[in-house]
C-alpha positions in Angstrom: -3.0 -22.5 38.0 -2.0 -22.2 41.9 1.1 -23.8 41.9 2.4 -24.1 45.7 6.3 -25.2 46.1 7.6 -26.2 49.1 11.2 -26.2 49.4 11.1 -23.2 47.1 14.6 -21.8 47.3 16.6 -25.0 46.9 18.6 -26.3 44.1 15.7 -27.5 42.3 13.1 -25.4 44.5 14.5 -22.3 42.9 14.7 -23.7 39.1 11.3 -25.1 39.4 10.3 -21.6 40.7 11.7 -19.9 37.9 9.7 -22.8 35.3 6.5 -22.0 36.6 7.2 -18.6 36.9 7.6 -18.5 32.7 5.1 -20.9 32.3 1.2 -19.0 30.7 -0.7 -21.6 32.7 0.4 -20.5 36.0 -1.0 -17.7 38.1 0.5 -17.7 40.6 3.3 -19.3 42.9 3.3 -19.8 46.5 7.4 -20.6 47.5 7.0 -22.4 50.9 10.6 -22.2 52.8 12.0 -22.5 56.4 14.1 -19.4 56.1 12.2 -17.0 52.4 14.7 -14.7 50.4 14.9 -11.0 50.3 14.0 -11.3 46.6 10.9 -10.4 44.1 9.5 -11.8 41.7 6.4 -12.4 39.4 3.5 -13.7 40.7 5.5 -15.4 43.6 4.2 -14.9 47.1 6.7 -16.2 49.7 5.6 -18.2 53.1 8.2 -18.9 56.1 7.2 -22.2 57.4 8.3 -25.7 58.5 6.5 -28.7 56.7 7.2 -30.8 59.6 5.7 -28.9 62.1 3.6 -25.4 61.3 0.0 -25.5 60.4 -0.4 -26.1 56.3 -4.0 -25.9 55.6 -4.0 -22.3 54.8 -1.3 -22.5 52.8 -2.8 -25.7 50.5 -6.5 -24.8 50.4 -7.2 -23.8 47.1 -3.7 -24.8 45.6 -4.5 -26.4 42.1 -1.2 -28.2 42.4 1.7 -28.9 44.9 4.8 -29.6 44.7 6.8 -31.3 47.0 10.6 -30.9 47.3 11.4 -29.7 51.2 13.8 -32.2 52.5 17.1 -31.9 54.8 20.4 -33.2 53.8 22.0 -32.1 57.0 22.5 -31.8 59.8 23.3 -36.1 59.1 24.1 -35.8 62.8 20.5 -35.0 64.3 18.7 -38.0 62.3 15.2 -37.2 64.7 15.3 -33.6 63.1 15.9 -35.0 59.3 12.7 -37.9 60.4 10.6 -34.8 61.5 11.2 -33.2 58.7 11.5 -35.3 55.4 9.8 -38.3 56.5 7.0 -36.1 59.0 7.2 -33.3 56.6 6.5 -35.2 53.4 3.5 -37.3 55.5 2.0 -33.9 56.4 1.8 -32.2 53.7 0.5 -35.3 51.6 -1.8 -35.7 54.0 -3.0 -31.9 54.2 -3.2 -32.0 50.4 -5.1 -34.7 50.2 -7.9 -33.3 53.1 -7.9 -30.5 50.7 -8.6 -32.0 48.0 -5.5 -30.0 45.9 -5.9 -32.2 42.1 -2.0 -33.1 41.7 1.0 -33.9 44.2 4.4 -34.1 42.4 7.0 -35.6 45.4 10.4 -35.4 44.8 11.7 -38.7 45.6 15.0 -39.8 44.6 17.4 -42.6 43.6 18.5 -43.1 46.7 15.1 -45.3 47.2 15.7 -48.0 45.5 17.2 -51.0 46.8 21.2 -52.2 45.7 21.9 -53.6 43.1 25.5 -54.5 41.4 24.9 -55.7 38.3 24.8 -52.8 35.8 21.6 -53.3 33.9 18.9 -50.2 34.2 16.4 -50.3 36.2 12.8 -49.7 35.4 10.1 -48.1 37.9 9.6 -51.4 39.4 12.8 -52.1 41.1 12.1 -52.3 44.9 11.9 -48.9 46.7 13.1 -50.4 50.0 16.4 -48.2 49.8 20.2 -48.9 51.3 19.8 -49.2 55.1 23.1 -47.6 56.1 22.1 -44.6 54.5 19.6 -42.2 56.5 18.7 -40.4 53.5 17.5 -43.6 51.3 15.9 -44.9 54.5 13.9 -42.0 54.7 12.9 -41.8 51.0 12.1 -45.3 51.8 10.2 -44.5 54.5 8.1 -41.9 52.8 7.3 -43.3 49.6 6.3 -46.6 51.9 3.5 -44.0 53.1 2.6 -43.0 49.9 2.1 -47.0 48.6 -0.5 -46.4 51.4 -2.4 -43.5 51.4 -5.8 -43.5 50.0 -5.4 -40.5 47.8 -8.8 -40.0 47.0 -9.5 -37.5 44.6 -5.7 -35.8 43.9 -3.5 -37.0 41.6 0.0 -38.3 43.2 3.0 -38.3 41.3 6.6 -39.6 42.1 9.9 -37.9 40.2 12.9 -40.3 41.5 16.0 -38.1 40.5 19.5 -39.1 39.7 22.1 -36.5 41.4 20.8 -33.0 40.6 24.0 -30.4 39.8 24.1 -27.0 38.5 26.6 -24.1 38.5 24.7 -22.5 41.2 24.8 -25.6 43.7 28.1 -25.8 44.0 28.4 -24.2 47.3 25.8 -25.7 48.6 27.1 -29.2 47.7 30.4 -27.3 49.6 28.7 -27.5 52.8 27.0 -30.6 52.6 29.2 -33.4 51.0 32.3 -32.0 51.5 33.1 -29.8 54.4 34.7 -26.2 54.9 38.1 -27.9 54.7 37.6 -28.8 51.1 39.6 -26.6 48.1 36.6 -26.6 46.4 37.8 -23.5 44.8 41.1 -24.9 44.0 39.5 -27.7 42.1 37.0 -26.3 40.2 40.5 -23.8 38.8 42.9 -26.5 38.5 41.6 -29.5 38.5 42.1 -33.0 40.7 45.7 -34.6 40.7 44.0 -38.1 40.9 40.7 -39.8 41.2 39.8 -42.8 42.4 38.8 -45.3 39.3 36.6 -47.4 41.2 35.6 -50.5 39.1 31.6 -50.8 38.8 30.6 -47.6 40.3 28.3 -45.3 37.6 26.8 -42.1 38.3 23.5 -40.3 37.1 23.0 -36.7 37.4 20.7 -34.5 36.4 20.6 -30.4 35.6 18.5 -28.5 38.1 16.6 -27.1 35.2 15.9 -30.3 33.3 15.0 -31.4 37.2 12.4 -28.5 37.1 11.1 -29.6 33.4 10.3 -32.7 34.5 8.3 -31.8 37.7 5.6 -29.4 35.4 5.5 -31.8 32.9 3.7 -34.2 35.7 1.5 -31.1 36.4 0.5 -30.8 32.6 0.0 -34.3 32.2 -3.3 -35.4 33.9 -2.7 -39.2 33.1 0.6 -38.9 34.6 0.5 -41.0 37.7 3.0 -43.0 39.7 7.1 -42.8 39.8 9.1 -41.9 36.9 12.8 -41.8 36.7 14.7 -38.9 35.9 18.0 -38.6 34.4 20.6 -37.0 32.0 22.1 -39.5 29.5 25.3 -41.2 29.9 25.2 -42.8 32.8 29.1 -41.9 33.7 31.3 -44.0 35.2 34.9 -43.0 37.1 36.9 -42.8 34.7 34.1 -40.1 33.0 34.6 -37.8 36.1 38.1 -38.1 36.1 38.6 -36.7 32.8 35.8 -34.1 33.6 38.2 -32.9 36.9 41.5 -33.7 34.5 42.5 -35.8 37.2 45.0 -39.4 36.4 42.4 -42.4 37.5 43.8 -44.9 40.2 42.6 -48.1 41.1 41.2 -47.5 44.7 39.6 -50.6 46.7 35.8 -49.6 47.4 36.3 -51.0 51.2 39.4 -48.5 51.6 36.9 -45.2 50.7 34.2 -46.1 53.1 36.9 -47.0 55.8 38.0 -43.0 55.1 34.9 -42.0 54.9 33.6 -43.6 57.8 36.7 -42.1 60.0 36.9 -38.4 58.7 33.1 -38.6 59.3 34.2 -39.5 63.1 36.6 -37.2 63.5 34.8 -34.4 61.5 36.9 -33.6 59.3 34.1 -33.6 57.1 30.2 -33.9 57.3 29.7 -37.0 54.3 28.4 -39.9 56.1 29.8 -44.1 55.3 26.0 -44.3 53.9 26.6 -41.8 51.8 28.8 -43.8 50.1 27.1 -47.3 50.5 24.6 -45.0 48.5 26.8 -44.5 45.6 28.1 -48.1 45.7 24.8 -49.8 45.9 22.0 -47.6 43.5 21.1 -49.2 40.6 21.5 -47.7 37.6 17.6 -45.9 36.2 15.9 -46.7 33.0 14.4 -43.4 32.3 12.3 -44.8 29.2 8.4 -43.9 30.8 9.7 -40.6 31.7 10.5 -40.1 28.3 7.2 -42.1 26.3 4.6 -40.5 29.3 5.9 -37.6 30.2 7.0 -36.0 27.1 10.4 -35.2 29.0 14.1 -35.0 27.4 16.9 -33.8 29.0 18.2 -30.5 27.2 21.9 -31.0 28.9 23.8 -33.9 28.5 25.6 -35.6 31.6 29.1 -34.7 31.2 28.4 -30.6 30.9 26.2 -30.8 34.1 29.3 -32.2 35.7 31.5 -29.7 34.2 29.2 -26.6 35.0 29.4 -27.8 38.7 33.0 -28.3 38.3 33.3 -24.4 37.0 30.8 -23.5 40.1 33.4 -24.8 42.6 36.4 -22.5 41.0 33.6 -19.3 41.0 32.9 -20.4 44.7 29.0 -20.0 42.9 25.5 -19.8 45.1 25.1 -18.6 48.3 28.0 -19.5 50.8 25.8 -19.4 54.5 24.2 -22.1 56.3 20.3 -22.6 54.8 19.1 -21.1 58.3 21.9 -18.1 58.7 20.0 -14.9 57.8 22.2 -13.8 54.5 20.3 -16.8 53.4 17.8 -14.1 52.1 20.0 -13.2 49.8 20.0 -16.2 48.1 20.3 -15.4 44.0 17.2 -16.9 41.6 18.1 -18.0 38.3 16.7 -15.1 35.5 15.4 -15.5 32.1 18.9 -14.8 31.1 20.3 -18.0 32.4 21.4 -20.2 29.3 20.2 -23.6 31.2 17.1 -22.0 31.8 14.0 -24.7 32.2 
């Protein structure tokens, strides 16, 4: 099996590449990224391109499968760039894969695709995937899936994996860069914890370890009867009190409106990179029912949700992961998971 992975150097992509290397049914992996790393891996060929603009046919032709992970989180202040890569890039990858008659495409969707729900009831994949309008990330995920709803896939089987938040130790620097900004004392937080943590009634969080996410992508490739959408998350669902405990903090009741107002003000002042739309997404996203992934993909998580967040906390303390921006030259020195990694797929 020849598998093309777009976004192959990211938080999830590096884990998917590692899982495919370990898979005896995979003979070669084509890792596609805007900047490829300076690392040689067995079975892996690196291809540098932008899915939003560069020709794709020569890369996808002859592939047995495509895992489409390429997606920009930042710069959120440049919505045209985000839409070109995220929505336009997804359309281009899917259309080219269908044209090349690639047997299967697994697309990285997200909990962010879903319409708001404040009930706390676990929702399956039939919950409306119309997004949360104030979040550009959510809007783009919804727009990409709207295209998938209408595409004539022909002989190509398309699977959508709707992921919870994907964390691992090596994602710590990336999380800081994307969501906290350079002023956040992430290392201090990781080593000493937080003094207080906001207690937000009704707000719950679903996460999954990147290694477990990678296993879901591989399972979707191999289950020839699997199609459509699957929710992927680790148990249990975490509350803000759970997060406070993990970070060694005291829970303090805070109005949701104050959190959003604070995010809006600091974002407007360019003190941190998280727009208020991300807060709306955190407050409004439904709880995902993961029964279909268990039943139809045979997928199970190895990492408990609390362990996933604890590992990320430790990563903050260590400054784990690449510390450079994605398009800088030093990105080429990104490290990949190895067979000795305890959370390997």
